[in-house]
N, C-alpha and C positions, 0 to 999 in steps of 0.2 A: 503487430504483438500482441502475443496472451498472455498479461505478464498474471494473470486466475482467475475462478472462477467463479461467481455469485448468484444472486439474483436480479436479476437488474434493477439500479434504482439501489442500490448496495452494495456498491465500490466505493471506494473510495480511498486514493495514494496523497500520505503524510510523512515528512517525518519523527526517525523515533521520539524528537526532541518533542514529539506536537501532544507527544503523549503525557493523562495526565498516570500518578496511581504508582507510576513501576521507575525505572532507573533510568531507562535510559528519557525520563523527562527533566532530570537532572544535570545531565548531562555537559557540559561543557562545551557543546557544537551550534554553533544557531541554525533555528530555526525557518523554514520557511514561510514568506509573509499567510500564504492564502494554501491549502494543498489544492495538487490541480487536478479540476475537473477531466472527470473515463468518456469513455466511450464504449456504449454495451455492443461490441462487435453483432452478440448472439441474443437473448434472452438469458446468457448465461457466462458470457463470456468477459472479462473486463481487458481493455488494450483501452492504449491510446493509440489516436492518432499519429503521424506519419508519411511526410510524404511518399518515403522509398521503403513503406507496405508493402508487400505485393499476398498477401496472406493472411490468416493466426495462427502464427507460427507462435507455441508455447513457449518463451526464453520459463527457465526450471530458477528455482526461489534458494538458498543459503537456510539451512535447518537455525542461526542467529542470527542476532546481527554483532555485527565486530568485533562490540567490547562487552558481545555479549548478553546483552542484560534485554534481549526481546527474543523471543525464540518462535518459526514459526503455530501454526495453533496455538497459541496463547493471546487469553481474555485480557480487553487492555479496554482503558476506553477514551477516548477522540472527543475535544471540543461536548464532553459529558455525553457524548453517545455513547453505549458497549459495541465494538466490534472482535472480532476473534481473527489474531494475525494471517494472511492465507499468501503472501507473498511479503521474501525478503531480496534485496539488490536492488542493482543499477535497474536501471531504466531510460530509456535514446530522448525527455524530454527534459531534462534532468541531471545535471550532477550531483552526488554525494548518493548515500547512501536511503531506497526508502522501502517503505512499506505499503502495502498491498490493506488495506483493513475490507471486511466485511463486516457491515451493522451490523446491530440485531436489529435496525425498527427501518424503515425507504427513505432516506432524504426528499 
């Protein structure tokens, strides 16, 4: 499953509460302890691995988070790193609403 596209080494998933400097960061929703690592299926596709994966099917993104605090394309800060929101929605590897972030600098 492909969630969003970005240069290799620049994609991560995080929950909205993990962002700093946004309304989502002050949400009462619990944050995941760590972001889920992603595997690049190609140099530009960010995907998570799953046993049922049959190919890079791209899932559609929401335009904004359920509470409206984060929008697709918004510039955010995650763990002190500047990032752009490239995906908002459900994922197959964990419950809840997740953000796909393209980091300004590779990790």
